[in-house]
All heavy atoms as TSV, in Angstrom:
chain	resi	resn	atom	element	x	y	z
A	1	MET	N	N	8.630	14.696	15.398
A	1	MET	CA	C	8.458	14.983	14.016
A	1	MET	C	C	8.486	13.658	13.205
A	1	MET	O	O	9.292	12.763	13.468
A	1	MET	CB	C	9.577	15.898	13.495
A	1	MET	CG	C	9.491	16.178	12.006
A	1	MET	SD	S	10.673	17.418	11.466
A	1	MET	CE	C	9.765	18.908	11.777
A	2	ALA	N	N	7.613	13.535	12.263
A	2	ALA	CA	C	7.485	12.310	11.431
A	2	ALA	C	C	8.685	12.232	10.460
A	2	ALA	O	O	9.242	13.205	10.023
A	2	ALA	CB	C	6.218	12.305	10.636
A	3	THR	N	N	9.056	10.964	10.210
A	3	THR	CA	C	10.137	10.718	9.245
A	3	THR	C	C	9.542	10.722	7.796
A	3	THR	O	O	8.319	10.619	7.658
A	3	THR	CB	C	10.792	9.404	9.431
A	3	THR	OG1	O	9.882	8.348	9.189
A	3	THR	CG2	C	11.370	9.269	10.866
A	4	ASN	N	N	10.389	10.875	6.823
A	4	ASN	CA	C	9.901	10.806	5.438
A	4	ASN	C	C	9.224	9.459	5.150
A	4	ASN	O	O	8.215	9.404	4.462
A	4	ASN	CB	C	11.100	10.957	4.459
A	4	ASN	CG	C	11.617	12.373	4.498
A	4	ASN	OD1	O	10.936	13.320	4.846
A	4	ASN	ND2	N	12.886	12.522	4.089
A	5	ALA	N	N	9.742	8.371	5.711
A	5	ALA	CA	C	9.157	7.068	5.528
A	5	ALA	C	C	7.761	6.999	6.122
A	5	ALA	O	O	6.858	6.415	5.530
A	5	ALA	CB	C	10.075	5.974	6.106
A	6	GLU	N	N	7.609	7.532	7.300
A	6	GLU	CA	C	6.301	7.556	7.955
A	6	GLU	C	C	5.278	8.351	7.107
A	6	GLU	O	O	4.113	7.916	6.958
A	6	GLU	CB	C	6.387	8.107	9.354
A	6	GLU	CG	C	7.113	7.215	10.313
A	6	GLU	CD	C	7.446	7.890	11.641
A	6	GLU	OE1	O	7.531	9.157	11.693
A	6	GLU	OE2	O	7.666	7.133	12.629
A	7	ILE	N	N	5.691	9.462	6.623
A	7	ILE	CA	C	4.815	10.303	5.794
A	7	ILE	C	C	4.463	9.561	4.487
A	7	ILE	O	O	3.339	9.532	4.067
A	7	ILE	CB	C	5.430	11.677	5.511
A	7	ILE	CG1	C	5.513	12.451	6.819
A	7	ILE	CG2	C	4.657	12.426	4.467
A	7	ILE	CD1	C	6.372	13.712	6.719
A	8	ALA	N	N	5.474	8.951	3.887
A	8	ALA	CA	C	5.245	8.178	2.626
A	8	ALA	C	C	4.261	7.059	2.877
A	8	ALA	O	O	3.361	6.860	2.085
A	8	ALA	CB	C	6.549	7.639	2.087
A	9	ALA	N	N	4.416	6.308	3.983
A	9	ALA	CA	C	3.508	5.248	4.263
A	9	ALA	C	C	2.081	5.766	4.492
A	9	ALA	O	O	1.116	5.168	4.013
A	9	ALA	CB	C	3.985	4.464	5.501
A	10	ARG	N	N	1.957	6.882	5.154
A	10	ARG	CA	C	0.620	7.447	5.397
A	10	ARG	C	C	-0.018	7.866	4.052
A	10	ARG	O	O	-1.210	7.648	3.826
A	10	ARG	CB	C	0.724	8.649	6.324
A	10	ARG	CG	C	-0.601	9.203	6.809
A	10	ARG	CD	C	-0.508	10.309	7.809
A	10	ARG	NE	N	0.521	10.061	8.825
A	10	ARG	CZ	C	1.437	10.951	9.211
A	10	ARG	NH1	N	1.441	12.175	8.710
A	10	ARG	NH2	N	2.355	10.643	10.134
A	11	LEU	N	N	0.762	8.507	3.206
A	11	LEU	CA	C	0.234	8.891	1.876
A	11	LEU	C	C	-0.169	7.705	1.040
A	11	LEU	O	O	-1.194	7.736	0.360
A	11	LEU	CB	C	1.294	9.743	1.133
A	11	LEU	CG	C	1.542	11.131	1.640
A	11	LEU	CD1	C	2.784	11.743	1.003
A	11	LEU	CD2	C	0.329	12.035	1.499
A	12	LEU	N	N	0.633	6.631	1.093
A	12	LEU	CA	C	0.282	5.425	0.359
A	12	LEU	C	C	-1.023	4.803	0.891
A	12	LEU	O	O	-1.864	4.401	0.118
A	12	LEU	CB	C	1.417	4.424	0.439
A	12	LEU	CG	C	2.675	4.782	-0.374
A	12	LEU	CD1	C	3.858	3.924	0.075
A	12	LEU	CD2	C	2.387	4.567	-1.857
A	13	ARG	N	N	-1.215	4.801	2.198
A	13	ARG	CA	C	-2.424	4.267	2.789
A	13	ARG	C	C	-3.637	5.157	2.426
A	13	ARG	O	O	-4.726	4.653	2.202
A	13	ARG	CB	C	-2.269	4.077	4.277
A	13	ARG	CG	C	-1.410	2.875	4.594
A	13	ARG	CD	C	-1.707	2.316	5.978
A	13	ARG	NE	N	-0.976	1.075	6.086
A	13	ARG	CZ	C	0.272	0.959	6.471
A	13	ARG	NH1	N	0.956	2.052	6.841
A	13	ARG	NH2	N	0.871	-0.210	6.562
A	14	ASP	N	N	-3.421	6.462	2.431
A	14	ASP	CA	C	-4.514	7.388	2.042
A	14	ASP	C	C	-4.904	7.135	0.584
A	14	ASP	O	O	-6.079	7.156	0.258
A	14	ASP	CB	C	-4.098	8.840	2.239
A	14	ASP	CG	C	-4.033	9.243	3.721
A	14	ASP	OD1	O	-4.540	8.480	4.574
A	14	ASP	OD2	O	-3.492	10.341	4.005
A	15	ALA	N	N	-3.909	6.930	-0.261
A	15	ALA	CA	C	-4.190	6.632	-1.687
A	15	ALA	C	C	-4.930	5.335	-1.811
A	15	ALA	O	O	-5.878	5.197	-2.619
A	15	ALA	CB	C	-2.907	6.592	-2.495
A	16	ALA	N	N	-4.595	4.329	-1.014
A	16	ALA	CA	C	-5.329	3.025	-1.010
A	16	ALA	C	C	-6.766	3.271	-0.642
A	16	ALA	O	O	-7.675	2.695	-1.284
A	16	ALA	CB	C	-4.654	2.037	-0.060
A	17	GLY	N	N	-7.000	4.111	0.341
A	17	GLY	CA	C	-8.388	4.417	0.732
A	17	GLY	C	C	-9.121	5.108	-0.364
A	17	GLY	O	O	-10.345	4.838	-0.591
A	18	PHE	N	N	-8.483	5.982	-1.109
A	18	PHE	CA	C	-9.069	6.656	-2.262
A	18	PHE	C	C	-9.481	5.633	-3.312
A	18	PHE	O	O	-10.615	5.659	-3.809
A	18	PHE	CB	C	-8.118	7.685	-2.822
A	18	PHE	CG	C	-8.574	8.248	-4.137
A	18	PHE	CD1	C	-9.561	9.213	-4.185
A	18	PHE	CD2	C	-8.026	7.787	-5.336
A	18	PHE	CE1	C	-10.006	9.732	-5.405
A	18	PHE	CE2	C	-8.479	8.317	-6.546
A	18	PHE	CZ	C	-9.441	9.279	-6.576
A	19	PHE	N	N	-8.588	4.728	-3.672
A	19	PHE	CA	C	-8.890	3.707	-4.651
A	19	PHE	C	C	-10.064	2.871	-4.236
A	19	PHE	O	O	-10.961	2.536	-5.007
A	19	PHE	CB	C	-7.684	2.810	-4.926
A	19	PHE	CG	C	-6.637	3.446	-5.768
A	19	PHE	CD1	C	-5.333	3.557	-5.320
A	19	PHE	CD2	C	-6.907	3.955	-7.030
A	19	PHE	CE1	C	-4.328	4.147	-6.059
A	19	PHE	CE2	C	-5.941	4.551	-7.812
A	19	PHE	CZ	C	-4.635	4.649	-7.324
A	20	ARG	N	N	-10.086	2.457	-2.943
A	20	ARG	CA	C	-11.233	1.656	-2.456
A	20	ARG	C	C	-12.565	2.455	-2.565
A	20	ARG	O	O	-13.557	1.913	-2.936
A	20	ARG	CB	C	-10.975	1.226	-1.012
A	20	ARG	CG	C	-9.869	0.155	-0.935
A	20	ARG	CD	C	-9.911	-0.585	0.382
A	20	ARG	NE	N	-8.700	-1.373	0.526
A	20	ARG	CZ	C	-8.426	-2.507	-0.097
A	20	ARG	NH1	N	-9.287	-3.015	-0.903
A	20	ARG	NH2	N	-7.325	-3.176	0.135
A	21	SER	N	N	-12.502	3.718	-2.241
A	21	SER	CA	C	-13.693	4.556	-2.310
A	21	SER	C	C	-14.192	4.655	-3.762
A	21	SER	O	O	-15.406	4.550	-3.985
A	21	SER	CB	C	-13.399	5.949	-1.745
A	21	SER	OG	O	-14.475	6.781	-1.842
A	22	VAL	N	N	-13.287	4.860	-4.687
A	22	VAL	CA	C	-13.683	4.920	-6.092
A	22	VAL	C	C	-14.347	3.643	-6.520
A	22	VAL	O	O	-15.338	3.620	-7.220
A	22	VAL	CB	C	-12.481	5.275	-6.994
A	22	VAL	CG1	C	-12.794	5.082	-8.492
A	22	VAL	CG2	C	-11.986	6.707	-6.745
A	23	GLY	N	N	-13.715	2.520	-6.154
A	23	GLY	CA	C	-14.263	1.217	-6.476
A	23	GLY	C	C	-15.670	0.956	-5.886
A	23	GLY	O	O	-16.515	0.366	-6.558
A	24	GLU	N	N	-15.877	1.425	-4.668
A	24	GLU	CA	C	-17.192	1.265	-4.065
A	24	GLU	C	C	-18.268	2.087	-4.778
A	24	GLU	O	O	-19.393	1.692	-4.847
A	24	GLU	CB	C	-17.113	1.669	-2.582
A	24	GLU	CG	C	-16.372	0.673	-1.740
A	24	GLU	CD	C	-16.135	1.161	-0.329
A	24	GLU	OE1	O	-16.649	2.223	0.054
A	24	GLU	OE2	O	-15.360	0.470	0.430
A	25	GLN	N	N	-17.850	3.227	-5.299
A	25	GLN	CA	C	-18.808	4.108	-6.003
A	25	GLN	C	C	-19.011	3.757	-7.453
A	25	GLN	O	O	-19.892	4.251	-8.120
A	25	GLN	CB	C	-18.337	5.555	-5.888
A	25	GLN	CG	C	-18.337	6.060	-4.451
A	25	GLN	CD	C	-17.719	7.421	-4.317
A	25	GLN	OE1	O	-17.674	8.180	-5.268
A	25	GLN	NE2	N	-17.259	7.735	-3.128
A	26	ASN	N	N	-18.125	2.889	-8.002
A	26	ASN	CA	C	-18.187	2.546	-9.403
A	26	ASN	C	C	-17.948	1.035	-9.567
A	26	ASN	O	O	-16.819	0.606	-9.798
A	26	ASN	CB	C	-17.144	3.349	-10.197
A	26	ASN	CG	C	-17.354	3.299	-11.670
A	26	ASN	OD1	O	-17.995	2.380	-12.171
A	26	ASN	ND2	N	-16.811	4.275	-12.362
A	27	PRO	N	N	-19.010	0.225	-9.373
A	27	PRO	CA	C	-18.831	-1.232	-9.357
A	27	PRO	C	C	-18.039	-1.835	-10.571
A	27	PRO	O	O	-17.275	-2.774	-10.351
A	27	PRO	CB	C	-20.272	-1.747	-9.364
A	27	PRO	CG	C	-21.058	-0.672	-8.667
A	27	PRO	CD	C	-20.392	0.623	-9.100
A	28	PRO	N	N	-18.161	-1.266	-11.775
A	28	PRO	CA	C	-17.353	-1.874	-12.853
A	28	PRO	C	C	-15.875	-1.747	-12.653
A	28	PRO	O	O	-15.056	-2.505	-13.208
A	28	PRO	CB	C	-17.808	-1.107	-14.111
A	28	PRO	CG	C	-19.139	-0.563	-13.781
A	28	PRO	CD	C	-19.128	-0.304	-12.322
A	29	LEU	N	N	-15.447	-0.760	-11.822
A	29	LEU	CA	C	-14.040	-0.549	-11.579
A	29	LEU	C	C	-13.554	-1.166	-10.247
A	29	LEU	O	O	-12.362	-1.091	-9.903
A	29	LEU	CB	C	-13.710	0.940	-11.526
A	29	LEU	CG	C	-13.921	1.685	-12.833
A	29	LEU	CD1	C	-13.653	3.203	-12.621
A	29	LEU	CD2	C	-13.029	1.146	-13.940
A	30	LYS	N	N	-14.461	-1.742	-9.465
A	30	LYS	CA	C	-14.153	-2.177	-8.112
A	30	LYS	C	C	-12.969	-3.135	-8.030
A	30	LYS	O	O	-12.062	-2.916	-7.264
A	30	LYS	CB	C	-15.377	-2.851	-7.462
A	30	LYS	CG	C	-15.110	-3.210	-6.014
A	30	LYS	CD	C	-16.360	-3.650	-5.294
A	30	LYS	CE	C	-16.152	-4.077	-3.894
A	30	LYS	NZ	N	-14.976	-3.730	-3.201
A	31	GLU	N	N	-12.946	-4.149	-8.863
A	31	GLU	CA	C	-11.846	-5.124	-8.786
A	31	GLU	C	C	-10.467	-4.444	-9.072
A	31	GLU	O	O	-9.538	-4.657	-8.387
A	31	GLU	CB	C	-12.092	-6.275	-9.748
A	31	GLU	CG	C	-11.008	-7.358	-9.670
A	31	GLU	CD	C	-11.253	-8.539	-10.574
A	31	GLU	OE1	O	-12.362	-8.589	-11.188
A	31	GLU	OE2	O	-10.399	-9.378	-10.662
A	32	HIS	N	N	-10.465	-3.638	-10.091
A	32	HIS	CA	C	-9.232	-2.931	-10.469
A	32	HIS	C	C	-8.792	-1.991	-9.364
A	32	HIS	O	O	-7.587	-1.941	-9.008
A	32	HIS	CB	C	-9.442	-2.184	-11.810
A	32	HIS	CG	C	-8.219	-1.495	-12.297
A	32	HIS	ND1	N	-7.117	-2.174	-12.786
A	32	HIS	CD2	C	-7.899	-0.198	-12.333
A	32	HIS	CE1	C	-6.199	-1.279	-13.137
A	32	HIS	NE2	N	-6.632	-0.094	-12.878
A	33	MET	N	N	-9.727	-1.252	-8.819
A	33	MET	CA	C	-9.402	-0.308	-7.738
A	33	MET	C	C	-8.955	-1.024	-6.481
A	33	MET	O	O	-8.050	-0.555	-5.782
A	33	MET	CB	C	-10.603	0.607	-7.404
A	33	MET	CG	C	-11.004	1.583	-8.546
A	33	MET	SD	S	-9.675	2.786	-8.937
A	33	MET	CE	C	-9.079	2.144	-10.497
A	34	ASP	N	N	-9.556	-2.169	-6.191
A	34	ASP	CA	C	-9.117	-2.982	-5.028
A	34	ASP	C	C	-7.688	-3.491	-5.206
A	34	ASP	O	O	-6.913	-3.499	-4.270
A	34	ASP	CB	C	-10.081	-4.156	-4.791
A	34	ASP	CG	C	-11.385	-3.720	-4.142
A	34	ASP	OD1	O	-11.496	-2.591	-3.649
A	34	ASP	OD2	O	-12.316	-4.565	-4.116
A	35	ASN	N	N	-7.362	-3.864	-6.441
A	35	ASN	CA	C	-5.978	-4.303	-6.748
A	35	ASN	C	C	-5.000	-3.152	-6.543
A	35	ASN	O	O	-3.935	-3.335	-5.969
A	35	ASN	CB	C	-5.864	-4.882	-8.154
A	35	ASN	CG	C	-6.595	-6.215	-8.301
A	35	ASN	OD1	O	-6.794	-6.932	-7.316
A	35	ASN	ND2	N	-6.917	-6.545	-9.526
A	36	ASN	N	N	-5.379	-1.966	-7.021
A	36	ASN	CA	C	-4.528	-0.802	-6.805
A	36	ASN	C	C	-4.339	-0.530	-5.321
A	36	ASN	O	O	-3.243	-0.241	-4.851
A	36	ASN	CB	C	-5.129	0.434	-7.483
A	36	ASN	CG	C	-5.018	0.398	-9.000
A	36	ASN	OD1	O	-4.277	-0.376	-9.566
A	36	ASN	ND2	N	-5.778	1.256	-9.657
A	37	ALA	N	N	-5.438	-0.548	-4.591
A	37	ALA	CA	C	-5.389	-0.300	-3.134
A	37	ALA	C	C	-4.466	-1.292	-2.459
A	37	ALA	O	O	-3.633	-0.862	-1.611
A	37	ALA	CB	C	-6.808	-0.357	-2.545
A	38	GLN	N	N	-4.591	-2.523	-2.799
A	38	GLN	CA	C	-3.725	-3.551	-2.193
A	38	GLN	C	C	-2.259	-3.278	-2.492
A	38	GLN	O	O	-1.388	-3.387	-1.613
A	38	GLN	CB	C	-4.103	-4.950	-2.658
A	38	GLN	CG	C	-3.311	-6.020	-1.909
A	38	GLN	CD	C	-3.727	-7.426	-2.306
A	38	GLN	OE1	O	-4.459	-7.633	-3.259
A	38	GLN	NE2	N	-3.222	-8.397	-1.556
A	39	ALA	N	N	-1.917	-2.905	-3.707
A	39	ALA	CA	C	-0.545	-2.608	-4.049
A	39	ALA	C	C	-0.008	-1.433	-3.219
A	39	ALA	O	O	1.144	-1.468	-2.752
A	39	ALA	CB	C	-0.446	-2.262	-5.568
A	40	PHE	N	N	-0.812	-0.391	-3.055
A	40	PHE	CA	C	-0.375	0.769	-2.251
A	40	PHE	C	C	-0.213	0.380	-0.811
A	40	PHE	O	O	0.737	0.854	-0.140
A	40	PHE	CB	C	-1.386	1.907	-2.402
A	40	PHE	CG	C	-1.134	2.767	-3.607
A	40	PHE	CD1	C	-1.366	2.256	-4.882
A	40	PHE	CD2	C	-0.682	4.062	-3.504
A	40	PHE	CE1	C	-1.122	3.048	-6.033
A	40	PHE	CE2	C	-0.451	4.862	-4.613
A	40	PHE	CZ	C	-0.677	4.338	-5.845
A	41	GLU	N	N	-1.068	-0.495	-0.276
A	41	GLU	CA	C	-0.961	-0.920	1.107
A	41	GLU	C	C	0.306	-1.744	1.303
A	41	GLU	O	O	0.996	-1.622	2.339
A	41	GLU	CB	C	-2.211	-1.691	1.503
A	41	GLU	CG	C	-3.418	-0.833	1.643
A	41	GLU	CD	C	-4.718	-1.621	1.724
A	41	GLU	OE1	O	-4.776	-2.779	1.323
A	41	GLU	OE2	O	-5.735	-1.018	2.131
A	42	VAL	N	N	0.603	-2.620	0.345
A	42	VAL	CA	C	1.835	-3.430	0.466
A	42	VAL	C	C	3.027	-2.543	0.457
A	42	VAL	O	O	3.972	-2.710	1.257
A	42	VAL	CB	C	1.875	-4.478	-0.716
A	42	VAL	CG1	C	3.257	-5.093	-0.831
A	42	VAL	CG2	C	0.835	-5.564	-0.502
A	43	MET	N	N	3.080	-1.546	-0.439
A	43	MET	CA	C	4.235	-0.654	-0.476
A	43	MET	C	C	4.322	0.173	0.797
A	43	MET	O	O	5.433	0.439	1.284
A	43	MET	CB	C	4.162	0.248	-1.709
A	43	MET	CG	C	4.453	-0.500	-3.007
A	43	MET	SD	S	5.934	-1.517	-2.995
A	43	MET	CE	C	7.215	-0.321	-2.630
A	44	ALA	N	N	3.219	0.608	1.366
A	44	ALA	CA	C	3.227	1.317	2.642
A	44	ALA	C	C	3.879	0.475	3.722
A	44	ALA	O	O	4.731	0.983	4.451
A	44	ALA	CB	C	1.818	1.734	3.062
A	45	GLN	N	N	3.535	-0.760	3.778
A	45	GLN	CA	C	4.120	-1.664	4.771
A	45	GLN	C	C	5.573	-1.866	4.505
A	45	GLN	O	O	6.407	-1.864	5.474
A	45	GLN	CB	C	3.368	-2.991	4.803
A	45	GLN	CG	C	3.827	-3.848	5.962
A	45	GLN	CD	C	2.978	-5.086	6.158
A	45	GLN	OE1	O	2.203	-5.410	5.292
A	45	GLN	NE2	N	3.089	-5.711	7.271
A	46	ARG	N	N	5.976	-2.025	3.252
A	46	ARG	CA	C	7.383	-2.201	2.944
A	46	ARG	C	C	8.199	-0.983	3.328
A	46	ARG	O	O	9.301	-1.133	3.854
A	46	ARG	CB	C	7.600	-2.519	1.440
A	46	ARG	CG	C	7.179	-3.908	1.079
A	46	ARG	CD	C	7.339	-4.171	-0.396
A	46	ARG	NE	N	6.985	-5.546	-0.699
A	46	ARG	CZ	C	7.722	-6.326	-1.470
A	46	ARG	NH1	N	8.793	-5.889	-2.024
A	46	ARG	NH2	N	7.294	-7.557	-1.681
A	47	VAL	N	N	7.658	0.198	3.090
A	47	VAL	CA	C	8.369	1.457	3.473
A	47	VAL	C	C	8.551	1.524	4.981
A	47	VAL	O	O	9.562	1.930	5.486
A	47	VAL	CB	C	7.597	2.693	2.946
A	47	VAL	CG1	C	8.099	3.940	3.598
A	47	VAL	CG2	C	7.710	2.790	1.435
A	48	GLU	N	N	7.539	1.072	5.706
A	48	GLU	CA	C	7.638	1.104	7.191
A	48	GLU	C	C	8.639	0.053	7.696
A	48	GLU	O	O	9.400	0.350	8.597
A	48	GLU	CB	C	6.277	0.814	7.827
A	48	GLU	CG	C	5.307	1.946	7.637
A	48	GLU	CD	C	3.907	1.620	8.146
A	48	GLU	OE1	O	3.492	0.444	8.116
A	48	GLU	OE2	O	3.227	2.551	8.550
A	49	ILE	N	N	8.635	-1.141	7.126
A	49	ILE	CA	C	9.483	-2.209	7.597
A	49	ILE	C	C	10.936	-2.006	7.225
A	49	ILE	O	O	11.859	-2.201	7.998
A	49	ILE	CB	C	9.007	-3.565	7.075
A	49	ILE	CG1	C	7.630	-3.923	7.683
A	49	ILE	CG2	C	10.016	-4.685	7.305
A	49	ILE	CD1	C	6.969	-5.127	7.069
A	50	ASP	N	N	11.134	-1.563	5.983
A	50	ASP	CA	C	12.518	-1.463	5.452
A	50	ASP	C	C	12.585	-0.247	4.502
A	50	ASP	O	O	12.582	-0.408	3.273
A	50	ASP	CB	C	12.923	-2.741	4.765
A	50	ASP	CG	C	14.388	-2.781	4.385
A	50	ASP	OD1	O	15.141	-1.866	4.746
A	50	ASP	OD2	O	14.757	-3.775	3.695
A	51	PRO	N	N	12.690	0.974	5.044
A	51	PRO	CA	C	12.579	2.199	4.226
A	51	PRO	C	C	13.627	2.265	3.107
A	51	PRO	O	O	13.371	2.895	2.091
A	51	PRO	CB	C	12.771	3.347	5.212
A	51	PRO	CG	C	12.575	2.754	6.545
A	51	PRO	CD	C	12.836	1.295	6.458
A	52	THR	N	N	14.794	1.666	3.311
A	52	THR	CA	C	15.836	1.776	2.278
A	52	THR	C	C	16.034	0.461	1.529
A	52	THR	O	O	17.018	0.358	0.802
A	52	THR	CB	C	17.188	2.236	2.901
A	52	THR	OG1	O	17.593	1.229	3.868
A	52	THR	CG2	C	17.043	3.580	3.565
A	53	GLY	N	N	15.126	-0.472	1.746
A	53	GLY	CA	C	15.267	-1.792	1.101
A	53	GLY	C	C	15.045	-1.707	-0.403
A	53	GLY	O	O	14.449	-0.785	-0.925
A	54	GLU	N	N	15.579	-2.720	-1.062
A	54	GLU	CA	C	15.411	-2.813	-2.528
A	54	GLU	C	C	14.022	-3.384	-2.823
A	54	GLU	O	O	13.551	-4.246	-2.125
A	54	GLU	CB	C	16.511	-3.697	-3.118
A	54	GLU	CG	C	17.876	-3.110	-3.016
A	54	GLU	CD	C	18.915	-3.924	-3.769
A	54	GLU	OE1	O	18.558	-4.684	-4.668
A	54	GLU	OE2	O	20.069	-3.792	-3.365
A	55	ALA	N	N	13.442	-2.925	-3.921
A	55	ALA	CA	C	12.132	-3.386	-4.327
A	55	ALA	C	C	12.278	-4.614	-5.163
A	55	ALA	O	O	12.489	-4.589	-6.357
A	55	ALA	CB	C	11.435	-2.284	-5.136
A	56	ASN	N	N	12.190	-5.769	-4.499
A	56	ASN	CA	C	12.275	-7.067	-5.190
A	56	ASN	C	C	10.877	-7.523	-5.439
A	56	ASN	O	O	10.313	-8.364	-4.695
A	56	ASN	CB	C	13.022	-8.074	-4.320
A	56	ASN	CG	C	14.485	-7.682	-4.186
A	56	ASN	OD1	O	15.115	-7.238	-5.132
A	56	ASN	ND2	N	15.021	-7.816	-3.001
A	57	PHE	N	N	10.215	-7.000	-6.447
A	57	PHE	CA	C	8.824	-7.341	-6.697
A	57	PHE	C	C	8.678	-8.817	-7.016
A	57	PHE	O	O	9.542	-9.407	-7.674
A	57	PHE	CB	C	8.309	-6.492	-7.878
A	57	PHE	CG	C	8.238	-5.049	-7.540
A	57	PHE	CD1	C	9.181	-4.166	-8.029
A	57	PHE	CD2	C	7.273	-4.548	-6.663
A	57	PHE	CE1	C	9.149	-2.827	-7.700
A	57	PHE	CE2	C	7.240	-3.223	-6.338
A	57	PHE	CZ	C	8.165	-2.349	-6.850
A	58	GLY	N	N	7.636	-9.377	-6.472
A	58	GLY	CA	C	7.421	-10.823	-6.616
A	58	GLY	C	C	8.019	-11.594	-5.429
A	58	GLY	O	O	7.742	-12.779	-5.297
A	59	GLN	N	N	8.768	-10.898	-4.598
A	59	GLN	CA	C	9.377	-11.520	-3.418
A	59	GLN	C	C	8.639	-11.009	-2.195
A	59	GLN	O	O	8.196	-9.851	-2.174
A	59	GLN	CB	C	10.830	-11.172	-3.292
A	59	GLN	CG	C	11.688	-11.582	-4.467
A	59	GLN	CD	C	11.789	-13.063	-4.585
A	59	GLN	OE1	O	11.881	-13.765	-3.596
A	59	GLN	NE2	N	11.752	-13.572	-5.813
A	60	PRO	N	N	8.478	-11.816	-1.177
A	60	PRO	CA	C	7.819	-11.312	0.066
A	60	PRO	C	C	8.624	-10.177	0.679
A	60	PRO	O	O	9.856	-10.119	0.577
A	60	PRO	CB	C	7.798	-12.514	0.982
A	60	PRO	CG	C	8.195	-13.674	0.186
A	60	PRO	CD	C	8.898	-13.180	-1.063
A	61	ALA	N	N	7.908	-9.275	1.351
A	61	ALA	CA	C	8.572	-8.199	2.091
A	61	ALA	C	C	9.310	-8.824	3.240
A	61	ALA	O	O	9.076	-9.972	3.646
A	61	ALA	CB	C	7.532	-7.198	2.599
A	62	PRO	N	N	10.250	-8.118	3.830
A	62	PRO	CA	C	10.955	-8.620	4.991
A	62	PRO	C	C	10.024	-9.136	6.048
A	62	PRO	O	O	8.951	-8.552	6.324
A	62	PRO	CB	C	11.729	-7.402	5.515
A	62	PRO	CG	C	11.883	-6.513	4.312
A	62	PRO	CD	C	10.670	-6.739	3.512
A	63	GLU	N	N	10.381	-10.250	6.644
A	63	GLU	CA	C	9.592	-10.882	7.709
A	63	GLU	C	C	8.185	-11.249	7.232
A	63	GLU	O	O	7.225	-11.217	8.002
A	63	GLU	CB	C	9.501	-9.993	8.932
A	63	GLU	CG	C	10.868	-9.696	9.529
A	63	GLU	CD	C	10.811	-8.768	10.714
A	63	GLU	OE1	O	9.769	-8.730	11.386
A	63	GLU	OE2	O	11.808	-8.061	10.965
A	64	GLY	N	N	8.014	-11.588	5.951
A	64	GLY	CA	C	6.738	-11.983	5.419
A	64	GLY	C	C	5.649	-10.940	5.561
A	64	GLY	O	O	4.467	-11.233	5.647
A	65	GLY	N	N	6.021	-9.647	5.463
A	65	GLY	CA	C	5.069	-8.579	5.742
A	65	GLY	C	C	4.276	-8.101	4.560
A	65	GLY	O	O	3.961	-6.939	4.464
A	66	ASP	N	N	3.954	-8.989	3.595
A	66	ASP	CA	C	3.186	-8.542	2.444
A	66	ASP	C	C	1.689	-8.339	2.679
A	66	ASP	O	O	1.002	-7.739	1.905
A	66	ASP	CB	C	3.320	-9.501	1.252
A	66	ASP	CG	C	4.454	-9.108	0.324
A	66	ASP	OD1	O	4.983	-7.966	0.467
A	66	ASP	OD2	O	4.809	-9.907	-0.554
A	67	ALA	N	N	1.177	-8.868	3.775
A	67	ALA	CA	C	-0.245	-8.744	4.042
A	67	ALA	C	C	-0.564	-7.298	4.431
A	67	ALA	O	O	0.063	-6.744	5.344
A	67	ALA	CB	C	-0.667	-9.690	5.180
A	68	PRO	N	N	-1.507	-6.654	3.743
A	68	PRO	CA	C	-1.852	-5.278	4.085
A	68	PRO	C	C	-2.408	-5.158	5.502
A	68	PRO	O	O	-3.106	-6.036	5.932
A	68	PRO	CB	C	-2.918	-4.921	3.046
A	68	PRO	CG	C	-2.871	-5.962	2.001
A	68	PRO	CD	C	-2.255	-7.185	2.637
A	69	GLN	N	N	-2.084	-4.066	6.104
A	69	GLN	CA	C	-2.640	-3.770	7.428
A	69	GLN	C	C	-3.787	-2.791	7.230
A	69	GLN	O	O	-3.809	-1.992	6.358
A	69	GLN	CB	C	-1.599	-3.092	8.307
A	69	GLN	CG	C	-0.455	-4.021	8.690
A	69	GLN	CD	C	0.542	-3.275	9.552
A	69	GLN	OE1	O	0.542	-2.052	9.636
A	69	GLN	NE2	N	1.369	-4.048	10.205
A	70	GLU	N	N	-4.776	-2.929	8.110
A	70	GLU	CA	C	-5.925	-1.981	8.012
A	70	GLU	C	C	-5.879	-1.010	9.174
A	70	GLU	O	O	-5.306	-1.191	10.172
A	70	GLU	CB	C	-7.221	-2.782	8.077
A	70	GLU	CG	C	-7.237	-3.764	6.952
A	70	GLU	CD	C	-8.619	-4.020	6.408
A	70	GLU	OE1	O	-9.564	-3.317	6.791
A	70	GLU	OE2	O	-8.740	-4.921	5.617
């Protein structure tokens, strides 16, 4: 059975995909949607790496894990 953190990470990545899709279909919004997608991907990774960690925005995720995974 999946944990709450695993489900949350999956939902965040699905939302990132949605934002990227909207951006691809609407070029004037692409940059903004890509930024949204990246934020959701970063949070998905943070939830996976440290589910109960504090959100220190502007600080790298544990073990330098801010780079989004595809």
